[in-house]
Every structure is written in structure tokens, then in C-alpha cells.
N, C-alpha and C positions, 0 to 999 in steps of 0.2 A: 421886678424882674418879673420875667414873663412865664409863667408855669413850665411851658414848656421850656425853658431854658434853664433849670433848676433843676440839680440830681444831688439830693444827701447818697450820702455811699461812709461805707464803714471800709475800713483794713482786717481783714482778721487773719489769722494761721498761728500757728507751734511757735513756742519762744524758739528764738532765732531765727526764725524763716528770712528776715527783714521787713516785718512791717515797718516801722518806725523809720528806718534807712528811705523803704521806697516813699514816705509820705514826706519825707527832707526835699529828698529830689523833685517830689511834684509843687513843694514848694517852691521850691528853685526855680524851677521852670516857667513856674505862674507867677515869677517875680512878685511872691510873697514873703520872702526872703532873699538877703543879697550875699548871704555868706555859706556854704552847705556847712551845718554844725554835726560832728560827729557822734555817733552813742562813744563811740572806744576813747573818746575824749571826754565824754560827758554833757557834751555841746550840743546835743540835740534840741531843735525848738522844741517837739513834741512831748518829749521828758523834762518839762520844766519842774518839777519836782525837785528836792533836791535829792531825797532819797535814790528817786529812778537815774540821777544823773550818774551817784554813788554806786549804784548797783549793776546798772545798764542795763535795765529792762523796764515797760510799761506798766504801771498801778492804775491810773487813773488813768479813762477814755478821752481824751484830748480833746476838743472841737474847735475846726479851724474855720475859714470861709476864705477861698478864694476862686481865680476866676480864671477861664481858660476860652477864645472861639466866641466869647460874647455869651457866653457860660457862668452863672454861678455854681461852685462846685462846694456844697457842707462836707466837710472830710472827718469823720470820728476816728482818731487812731485807736484800738481796744488793743487791751492786755494781752499774754499769748500763753502766759502760767495760769493753769490750773485753779491756782489757791483765786484768782480774780475772777471765775468764769463769770460770775455777778454781773461785772462790768461791761463782759460780753453782751449776756442778756441783754442788760436795759437800753446798749446800742441800738442793739439787734431790730428789737421790737418799734424804732421810730424811724429806721433806715427804709431807703424806697430800692437800694440797690446794695451789693458788695464787692471789694475786692478779695481772694483769695491769694493771698500770696505762700507760692509750694516753693521750697527747696528742691534745686535742678538734682541734688544729691542724693538726697533723704528721701524725694517723694513723701507722700502721705504718713505723716509725722500722729503720734497720739492724739495731742490738744486738735490738732489739723481736723481728725473726727469728730473733737466735741464742737467744735465751732461749727462744723458745716452740719452737724445734726442739730443745731440750733435757729440754722439757717434755714435750712428743711420746713423746723418747725414754725418761723414764722413766715415763710413763704419769698424770702429774701432771692431776686436773680440773682445771679454774679459771673464775672468773668475770673478767670483767671492769670497770675502774672507768676512768671516760670522764672523767679529769681535764681542767681549765684549760679549762673550759666558759666561763666570764668572758671568755675574753681575744678580741682582735679575730679573726677567720676562723675561730672553732670551729663544726666544722660535726659536730654528731652523728651524723648516719646516714650522712654521705660516709664518716669515720670507721668506721663498723661495718661499711661496704661494704668499704670500704679492708682488714679484716680477713678478714671471706668470701672476698673476690678473692685475697688472697695466704697463707693458709693454708687455703683450702673449706673450713672449717666453716660450720654452720650458726650466726648470732647473733639471742642472743635480747633483744629490748628488755623490760625488766622496769619502766623508763621511758620517757618519753619528755618534752624539755626545755621549759620555759616561756620563749620567747624564749633567742637566744643569744649570743654576744659580750657586748657590754657591756649589753645587754638583756635576759641572763641571769637571773632573777628565781628559779627553781625547778624544780620537776620535780614530773610527772604519775605517779601511782604505779598502774601498769596493773593491779595485781592490787585494792589497794583502790578501786581508780576515786576518787580522792583528790588536792587539787593537795597538796604542802608547801614552804615558803617558811622558808629562817633567820633569824633575828634577828642585825643586825650587831652589836647592843649587848653580848649577853653571847657574843662568840664565837662563833655559834652552836651554841651547846648547848641553847636553846629553840628551837622552831620551831612554825609553824601548822601545822594541816591542815585543810581548807575543803573543801567539794564542788568537783566542775568546772567553773570557768564555763563557761555556753556555747555562748559561737565559739569553745569549745576542746573540745567534747563530740565532735563528729563524728571529728576526728584521733583522740581519747583510745579511741573505742569501736572505730574503724579499726582501729587498733593491737592494743588489745585481740584480738581478733577475731588478729589475725595469732599472737598469743602461744598462745590456747588451740590454736588451727590445728598451729603445729608441734609443741607439747607431746602432744599428743592423736595424731599422726602418729608418738610413740614411745615410748605407752603405750600397751597396749591398753583397759583396764578403762575409762582417760577419753576413749579414741577410740568405745567401745560408749556411754558416757553421751550423748558430744557426735553422735554419728548419730542417736543415738533423739532430740535435741533436746530430751534432761534438762537442769537448771539442776547448774553444778559448780561448789561450791562453792571458797570461798578456800583451804581445807583442802587438798583434793584437787589444789588447784592446784598449790601449794608443794609436796606429796607427791610429784608427779610430776615438779617443775621439781626436785627435789631427786636423784630417779632418773634425770634425763637430764643431771643433770649430771654427777653422779659415773660416770654409764656413757659420758658424754661425745659425747652424742647433737649435745649441741648446747650452747655457751657465753652463759651470762645475760652483761647489759649493766645494768651501773646508772651515774650519773654524777654531776659534782659540780666545786666547786672546793676543793680541798684549801688552798689557801693562803687564802682568805676563809670556810675552814670551812664548807663548802655540802656537803651528799648525805656526810658520812661514816656518820654512826648508820645509815644503811640499808644501806651498805655492810658495816659490821659486823653487821648483821641478815644481811644474806643471806651472810654468811661462817658464821653460824650455822644458814640454815635451807638452807643448798645443799650447801656444800662438807665433804664425808666427816669422817666422824670414823677413829679406825685401823683398829676390826672392819668399816668400811664400803668399804676397797680389800682386794686381793687380798693372801691373806699373803703374806710375803716367804722369796724363796726363799734356799738357803744350798745347801751342801757340806760333807755331815756327815763328817768323816775317817777312815778306817778304817786297818788297817794299812797298805794297798798301795794302795787308792783310792779314790776321795772317790764317795758316792751323793748326788746332789741331792735334797733333801727339802723340804720346805716350811713354816714357822713360822709357828704360826697365834698373834696377838694374844693373850698372855692370860697375868695376871699369876698364875697355878699354877704353872706350866711350868717347867723348866728355867729360870732367867740365862741372856741372850742379850741382847748390845747392840753398836751400830755404831762407833766413834771418825769424827765425820765433820767435826772441826777442833780441829784446838790451835790456843792461843792462850798468848804466854805473860805470864804476870804479874810484877814488879819481885818483892814481897813474898811469891807464893804459887809460884808456879815456871810450870808447863804448867798450862791450862785444858784439859782435854780435854772436849769437848760430845759425848753421848753420846746416840743415839735407841737408846733400850730396844724390842726388837722381842718382848719374850719376857720371864717371869718379873719378878725383881724382886732388889735390890741394895741392900743395908745401906750406911750411913757404917760406917765400922770394919773391915769385911771382907775379904777374900781373893779376887781374883777369878782368873781364867787367862785371859791373854794369848795363844788360838789361833794366831796368825801368829807372832808370838814364843815362841812353845812354853816362856814363863816365866811365872812367880805375883807378882803386885801387887795391894798395899795400895792400898783406896779408903781415903784418911784420914777424906774429906770429901766430902758432896754437895750442892753448889748451886742457888740456881734462880736462874737470872741477870735482871735487869733492865737491858739494857743495860750500862755496867760497874759497876752498882752490884748488891750480890747479898744473897740470905738460905739460911740454913743450912738442909738436911734431912735426915732422919731416911731416906728412900731412896728411889727411885725404882723405878717400874714400868712393864711393857708399854707401849705405846703414846706413855709418856711422853720426852720431851727435859729434860737437867739436863746442869752441867758436873762433873766426876771431878775433886779434888784429891789431886797424887800418886802418878800412875803416872808412873815412870820411864822405862820403854822404849816406849808406845805410838805407834804414827805413826797420820796420817789414811790413812784403810781398815781399822783394827785390828778385829777382832771379837775383844770381852771377855766371858767367863763362865764356864765352871765346866768340871772336867775328865772331869769324867762326861757333857758334853753339848758337843764338840769339836765346831763347826760355822764354816764360813769363810761370812760373809755377802759378794755379790759385792764385790769392789773398784775401787774409781773408780778410771776410767783418764783419765790426763791429759794435755793436747798436751805435747809436746817444746817446750823453749824455741828462739823464734828471734834471738835478740840478745844480744850479750856485752857485759862491759866488766871491764878488767882492773883489779883494787885492788889497792895496795900501803900498808902500814901505814905511820905516820909515824915510828917508832922498830920495833927488833927487840921492845922490851918490851911494845908494844899487839899483835903477832903473834898469841899466845896469846889474846889477849880478842878480838881478829878472828876468830880459828877458831870459841871457843865462840860469837862470837854466830852465827857463818852457820850452826852448827849446829842452834842454837835457830830461827834466818829460814826454813832447809829445812828442818824439822819440822813448822813454822806452816803456809807453802806448797809444795806436793808442783810448782807448775810453776817453784821458782827454786832452781840450782843449781847449785854451786860443785866447781870442780879445778882442780889446780896442770896448768899446762902443761910436758911434758914437756922442750921444749927450749928453752924461756927462763926456766922456775923462777916465772912469772909465776901469781899466783891469777887464776882468771877466773873471773867470775860470770855466770849467764845468765837468762834470762828471758821473758817476751812481749810487753815491750813499753818502748818508750823511759822513758815515764810508770811501768812496772811498776819498773822497774832505780831508778828516778828516788827512788820511794818508800820502796822499800827503803832506799837507799843513805841514805838521809835517818833513816830509821828506824835505820840504826845509828849516824849522829853523834850524831843527837838524843834517842834512847830508850835506848841505850846506851851513850853517850860513848866510839865508836871513833873514835881518828884516824886518819885514812884520804887516802890520794889514789886520783882516780878517773880512768880514761882515757876515753877516745875509745870511743863504743857500734862494733862491730864485728859483722856477721853471723853468725851461726852455720852455717858449713854442711855438709851430708853426703853423703858418699861412698857411690859404690853402681858395678856393673858393666851394660857393656851387652848382654852377650853372656853365653855361657856358658865354661865354663873347667874342666881338671883336672887336678891336679900329685898326685905322690907325694913322700915327702921321710922319709928316714929318717936317726933322732936317735942318737948315740954319743958320751957324752962320761964321764969319767973323775974322779967328785968324790971326795973324802976317799977316795982308797983302791979305792973302789966304782965297778964300772959300770954308768951310767945308760943302757940302748939304748930306743926307742920306732921304729914306722913305721906310716906311716897315707897313705892316697890319700883325697881328699876330690874332689868335685863343687861349684864353682858357678854360682849364675845369679839373675840378673834374677827377681824380682817381679813381680806386678801391681801399678798406682797404690794405695799409699795401702795393700796389704799390711805384716803385721807380718813381721820379719825370722823365720827359721823354721831350726833347728840340727834334721838326720835322724841316726839314726844306722843304715844301712842293710841294715848287713852281720852274720852271725850273731856274737852277744857270751854265748852261753850257759857257755863256758867260761873266759869274762875275766870278773875281778874289779869289783864295782860300782863299785869307788873308782877305778879305771882310766877306768871307762866314763864316770862324774863327771868327772874330770879333763880328758877330752877335750870334752866338753860343754864345759867352765867353761873351758878352754884357749880354744878355739872363738868364745864368748861373750864374751869379753876381748877377743879379735882383733877382734870385729865392734864392737867398742865403742871399741875404739884406732884403727879407720881402717887404710886401705889404703897410701896414699903421706902423707896430710895431715896426721894425726890426726884427725879428724874422723868422728865417728861413721857406719857403715854404715847403710843402709836401704834396704828394699824388696827385701831377699837371701836365698834360700833356698842352705844350708849341706849336704850329703850325704856323708855316712863310706862311703864303697866297701868299705875294708879295713883291717884292723888287724893289726897285725903285730907278736903281741905274746910275750914268752920269760919264761917264769916265773921264769929263774931272776936274768934281769937288768933287765928293765922296771919300770919305778915311776912314779909318778901325775906326780912332776915332771919326768921325761924327756916323758911322753906331752902334760900342759901344754904345755913348749915347742915338742917337736914340731907340734903343734895347730897356733900362732904363727905357722912357719916355712911349715909347706904353706899355711896358710892366705893368707898372701901371693903366693906361689907362683902358687898358683890363679887371684889375681883376676887377679894382673900378667897371666894369661893369658888373660880373657876381659873384656878392654879397661876397663879400669878407668875413670870419670866424676866429675865434682863434681857435687852441685844445689847449686842456690839455694831459698832459701826466697819463694812468689811470693806476695804479699794479697793479700786483697781488698779494694778502695780507695771508701769512698762519702764526697762529696764533696758537701757540700749549701750553696747559695751561691743569691741572686737570678738572675733568668732573662737581665740585662743582662751577666753574666757568668761565665757559660755556656762563651764562648769561652778568656776566658785562663782560667780552670780549668784546662778540657781541655788547651789549651797547655802549661800547667805539668806536666802530667803525661804528655804524650806527650814532653817534652823529657828525660823520667826512664824512659821506654822502656816509659811506662805502657799498655794498649791499656785501649781504652771498652768496656765491654760492655753498658750499655743508658744509659737516663737516663727517670726516674720524673717526674713534674710535680704540687707541692703547693700548699695554697694560701699557704705559707710558699717557694716558693722551688725551684728545681729538684733533683734529686738526679740526681747522676751514678752511675754505678757503673762502678766499673773494676779490672784488677788490675795489679798492679805488682812488680820485684821488689825485695827487701828494702832490699839493696844501696842502692837509687838512693833509697829516701826517707828519709835522714838529713835534717832542716832543712829536710823542705818544707814543717810549720806558716809557715818567715817567709816564705817564696818565694810560698805561695798566699795570706796574707794581704797583702804587698806589690799581692800581681796584681789583687785583686781588695777592696781599700779595707778589709783588714780584714772585708769582713761574710761570708767562706765559712769552714766549719768543714771537718773531715775526722774517720773514723772509718778504722781499718782491722786487720784480721785475716786470722791467717793461712789461708792457704788449700789450697797443696802444694808441694810439690819437684819444678824441674826444673832440665832438665840447662841446668848456664852456662857460656855460648859463649865460647870463649877459653880456660875454665881458668881457674886461678890460678899468679901467680906465688908460687915456692918462696921466695924468701925477703926 
């Protein structure tokens, strides 16, 4: 398939805005599935995991390939729940364009803001599909204005509605200047295109004028024709809209009701007409690995060049093992050939290449630049690894995932289950980088950590149902962090006789608190030219381990700078082991001199409830130490924006429902760490 005939798109939105339903309709109309599956019946093609069908939410971003108007569209359906933010982020990293699904009733919802910001970060051009136009309270222009106000983007209406809410009949296409209505009897597969009714013509002309005005403002050629009063053809208009969408000068809007099969074909047309192909977006940037340094280079999307791809997702399959989802940026990889994993510095064999359709697949001989496929047979690959050849060792930027904020203890039901449980945990943490596990040094318990209660609940259920692990789960615990409030200096000398050989080391370090949000930093600020490289590495390693192990409570350190100011090295007695041990001791000493403190995670909480329940909902939050940051009014009710400590939010769902007669819901997302008042009990 020629690159200009390819689209790599993602469907992103708030939970319940209709992403998966929209994807189902796209697959149906492009002939990929022959029966529309409904989420409400647990039959959606893209939600193929048992838990997704039971819960009616998307957990894994499923990938599928379909065809429309001789174009290949690779679609990734991403989750809308904040606990699965990592799934959205890793998908956006490899997409060329995105469709943002927005609910016409609720407008911009909290998770829409999160995914929109992530798309901005990765410079992903997008179009918007205003869904649920047939629902009571639907307001196309109001919701479009909401997008404009919240994100500061220019919104370009390509259609306007014929009626709204229960009176929604169809749309007026402002480019072709025609009315479109879908037929209910064949599930919207056919539709009527008619001339615009005289009563609606003035409004249609007004909005077409606005459309031309905005597009001409971002395109010099079109502006010239427009100012000279010339006739702008539809093809010229489409070309200019495509250019403006890719350069993100504006965001085009189409609309419909995916659940009732209205408006999906024009959305697929808009994907082909206005979203970029792999060569329309800037070349991917990578770091070429040389002996001692990295050189930043651009990787043009060209199938004739050296092969280079990024593993952006790993999914485990019982029969085939790990499925590695790969976006190819350059060259071509054939099934049965050997590739080189640049991150792991290992060679691996690609046994098979598959093109996925949700949970079904078809084999391919090869995959080329610009395309997305699944590799079978990679044993070492992890999310974020760059794969290619030893002659072209380039590291594509690795995705950075948020740190887990909630933990639970796991215990196998019997010792025979322990190995199976550890094996399963390894598989799940390869799949999901925001899921981690470690053994508590003091209690010997196995602790798993994730992004929220739902996240851990889903993972534990998968362990039990999909992998057959029998285990007991403890109550959720908050994952705290440790840091220092000031700065401190310490010197430590280490001397031990081990196996009849003396081991010595000496270090002086300074520790200090960094700015909020800064990553930990280890710096060696003294002369190291006469010290062997392995000694310097062992000092770094020892200090890094000390940061991970914490100061007094065993929680990882955050926002800390460590500077080594002096190294006492003896050629005859100093060993890497001695320096690693010395680094750990001097770190504890310096931190305790710098006033250590415990930090707790604070969450952004968004509560959605009817007007009459704002008081009780706010009161529930205040009782848990939350502070109200603001409030938005929507057609469907009020949205309260607040922040609250994670430790106080367990079981909040039950209390909120009781106080609001079950009519309020909330979503939570990690915001920042703050000093915990009163510290922690040690035991």
C-alpha cells in the first residue's frame, strides 16, 4: 500500500463518550465486520477481553486494520478511563492523527482534557466527531464552543445539524452544500443526499462563509482567490482544510449518533480527506548510538532505508506468547528474519508478522515504514524498545509513564502457586509499564502497585481468570514517596575484610530538594580521571538503588538531587562492591541531616452531579480533606473540580452515591506529591 494511501489513527475520548461504539460502526461500514456488536450487550468487536465485555469499558487499546476508498486505515481504540492513561499515551506516541469523540450533551469532560493534552504533547493532528446528537440536551454549537474555550483551538464546522436532541434528522454538509439523512431500516448503511431546504439555506450559507473565512485565514492561495472574489472549488477547499488540519491551525468538526448509525461515513471520509498519511507528519527523531555518545538524527519514513521500528505495546496471548505491537518508522522487516533490539543489545528472531483485527489476525510476509503490525517471537522486547538492525542502531524516544500511586499486597494460596504468580506478574508488567511489583523487605509480602483501584482490580481479576492464579488480595494502600526538605552533607568511610581481602571506599555527598516535578538526579562533581570506570558506575548504581530504597520508610525518593563531591579511592583495596555499600550508607547519613519528610499523592477529583446535589457531594469531599478548586455548569449537571489526598479517597464511591441518591459519579487522576502532615507511623 502506497504511503499516501495509509492512515494511522487513534480514537480518543472521555469514558462513555462513545469511542468503541464509533469504532464498531467504522468497522461495519468498511466491511470488516458483518454484524454490529453493542457494548451494552458485551458484544463489541474491539472490546474482546472478557473483562471489557463484562464491565462495558475499554481496557486494552485494540488495534485493527480496515479499508475505505482504496485507503488502508490502522485504527487504535484507546481506553477512556483515567486509570488506563498509559494505554492512551503509548498509542498516541505512534499515531499520525486522531479522532476525538466528544459527547454533544456534556461537551469537554475531564478525561477529554487529559487525552487532548497528551495529543498536544505528541503534536497529533485531530478531527472531532460530535457524538450523541440525538440525545436530550445535545448542543452542537455549545459543545464546539466548549472545545474552543477549554483548549484555545479554532473549531471548524464541516457540518451543521438538522435538528438536535430527539429532533435530530441528519446533517447539512457545508462543503457539498447538501443535506444528508440516514436510513434506519438498513442500520444507516444507505443515506439520502438532497438539496438544502429553503428554510435552512440562510443558516447553511452563513456557516459556509465562516468555514471559508477560517480556512482562507490559514492558506495564502485560498486567501488570494477569496479576497479577489473568485470562485473556490470544493477540491481547493478540501486541500486547504487538509493542510490546516495537519498544521493544527484549526480542528474540523463532524457529527452524528454512532449508536443510531448516523454520521459515520462522513467521519471516515474526513479521516481520509483531512488526517495525515505517514509522510505528512515530521520525521521521527531518534538518538543514533555511537561509542561514547548519542547523536540526534531524523528518521524519514522510507521503506528503502534501514529498518527501524518501535514496540509500543505488548499483549500476552496464551497460544502465541507475547504479541509485540510495532510501528515501523523506516525500512522493512520480513517474517522469519533476525532483528536487533537496540535497548537490550540483543538479537531476536521475528517468527511471524500478523495484521490484527481486534482479537483476530491474518499473517503478513513483511511490514514496511509507516505501517503498524504485530511481531510474534520476540523474547526480550518491552514497551518502548527500538528494533532494527545492528548497522543502524537508533533509539527512538522512550515513552515516560507516570509512577504508580496505589498498592495492594498479594499472597499465593499455596507455595505451589508462588512460581505461577511470579511468572504472571512478569507477563503483566511487560504488558503494562504502570504496573509494578516488589517484595517488601520487612514483611516479605509481595506488593503490586498501579494507577488506581480499578486498574489494580482489573489486573488482579486477569491474574485469577485469564492465568488461573489462586491468590489472596489485601486492602489497597497508598504508595508514598520520601524526600528531604533542605540540604545536607555527609562523609562516610567503608572498610571490611571479606574472604581475607580488605575492601575500602570513601565518599562525601550533598543531597538537596529539587523543584516540584523534577526527576531525581545523581551528579558526580569531583575529578574521576584516575578512578576506574567500574568504580564510578558502582557509585552511581549504589546511589540510584538508595534513592529507590528510600530513607526511613522504604518508599522511593522523589525530587532529590545527589552530588558526589569527593571520592577516596585506593588502588590496592578499593572495590566496586565497597563503593556500592559506602554509597548506600553515606546517602542515609546525608538525608537524615537534610530533614527527611514523607510525601503523599494528591489526586485531581472531578465529580459530576445534578445541581441539587452539589452541596452533599462537596460536603463528602470536604470530610475527606479535599479542597474545591472550581465548578463548571453543563446541560447534564454540575462538574466539581477538586483535589484530595489519595489516602482519604478509598471507598469514596459508596459514600458519594449514598449522599446523592446514586446520581453522582467521579473520576480521579494523579496530580502531585505533597508533604504528609503528621508523618507516618513506623509500625
